[in-house]
PAGUSE-137147 format. One record per residue (C-alpha): residue in one letter; x negated, z, y negated. Coordinates in Angstrom, 3 decimals. Each point is the difference from the previous one (the first is absolute). Last residue first. Example, Ala and Ser with C-alpha at 12.3 -4.5 7.8 and 13.67 -1.06 7.14 Angstrom:
+---------+----------+----------+----------+
: residuo :       px :       pz :       py :
+---------+----------+----------+----------+
:       S :  -13.670 :    7.140 :    1.060 :
:       A :    1.370 :    0.660 :    3.440 :
+---------+----------+----------+----------+
***
This chain:
+---------+----------+----------+----------+
: residuo :       px :       pz :       py :
+---------+----------+----------+----------+
:       X :   44.040 :   21.933 :  -19.085 :
:       X :   -0.374 :    1.899 :    3.264 :
:       X :    1.155 :    3.432 :   -1.216 :
:       X :    2.037 :    0.524 :    3.197 :
:       X :    3.194 :    0.670 :   -1.932 :
:       X :   -0.745 :   -2.817 :   -2.453 :
:       X :   -0.722 :   -2.531 :    2.753 :
:       X :    3.160 :    1.067 :    1.838 :
:       X :    2.069 :   -0.752 :   -3.095 :
:       X :   -1.763 :   -3.332 :   -0.523 :
:       X :    0.680 :   -1.036 :    3.618 :
:       X :    3.740 :    0.670 :   -0.219 :
:       X :    1.090 :   -3.498 :   -1.120 :
:       X :   -2.535 :   -1.624 :    2.343 :
:       X :    1.688 :    1.684 :    2.950 :
:       X :   -1.803 :    2.660 :    2.028 :
:       X :   -1.029 :   -1.342 :    3.398 :
:       X :    1.452 :    0.877 :    3.400 :
:       X :   -0.700 :    2.454 :    2.809 :
:       X :    1.879 :   -0.177 :    3.287 :
:       X :    2.205 :    2.897 :    1.073 :
:       X :    3.037 :   -1.625 :   -1.621 :
:       X :   -0.133 :   -2.934 :    2.430 :
:       X :    0.075 :    2.308 :    3.024 :
:       X :    2.926 :    1.882 :   -1.492 :
:       X :    1.908 :   -3.239 :   -0.551 :
:       X :   -0.629 :   -1.173 :    3.564 :
:       X :    1.136 :    3.396 :    1.328 :
:       X :    3.332 :   -0.425 :   -1.820 :
:       X :    0.878 :    2.658 :   -2.516 :
:       X :    2.941 :    2.397 :    0.394 :
:       X :   -2.085 :    2.701 :    1.640 :
:       X :   -2.702 :   -0.236 :   -2.683 :
:       X :    2.103 :    1.365 :   -2.843 :
:       X :   -3.008 :    1.801 :   -1.461 :
:       X :   -3.514 :   -0.723 :   -1.253 :
:       X :   -0.646 :   -3.669 :    0.851 :
:       X :    1.782 :   -1.738 :   -2.867 :
:       X :   -3.166 :   -0.883 :   -1.985 :
:       X :   -3.039 :   -2.017 :    1.085 :
:       X :   -3.567 :    1.285 :   -0.155 :
:       X :   -2.357 :   -1.475 :   -2.577 :
:       X :   -3.007 :   -2.308 :   -0.213 :
:       X :   -1.343 :   -0.902 :   -3.438 :
:       X :   -1.413 :   -3.381 :   -1.051 :
:       X :   -3.600 :   -0.591 :   -1.128 :
:       X :   -1.031 :   -2.547 :    2.650 :
:       X :   -1.912 :    2.597 :    2.013 :
:       X :    3.043 :    2.237 :    0.199 :
:       X :    0.590 :    3.102 :   -2.134 :
:       X :    1.844 :    2.830 :    1.730 :
:       X :    3.157 :    1.639 :   -1.345 :
:       X :    1.904 :    3.165 :    0.982 :
:       X :   -2.581 :    2.807 :   -0.120 :
:       X :   -1.518 :   -1.210 :   -3.266 :
:       X :    3.496 :   -0.257 :   -1.473 :
:       X :    0.657 :    3.686 :    0.553 :
:       X :   -3.419 :    0.846 :   -1.412 :
:       X :    0.546 :   -1.845 :   -3.270 :
:       X :   -3.611 :   -0.749 :   -0.925 :
:       X :   -1.209 :    1.612 :   -3.203 :
:       X :   -0.604 :   -1.972 :   -3.165 :
:       X :   -3.252 :    0.526 :   -1.868 :
:       X :    0.232 :    1.136 :   -3.601 :
+---------+----------+----------+----------+
***
């Protein structure tokens, strides 16, 4: 049976040309008044999924 794509994961991760996944950073949902503007600016930038989590994202996106 074919595996379906996890729709929540499909909205959160994008595959790069080199085969890694881009993701949004955490800690940007609430408690913003206490955070420094430099920290908030850094958290807005995208980053890559770690190698340890890549297999999990592969399974959710059915890219294996």
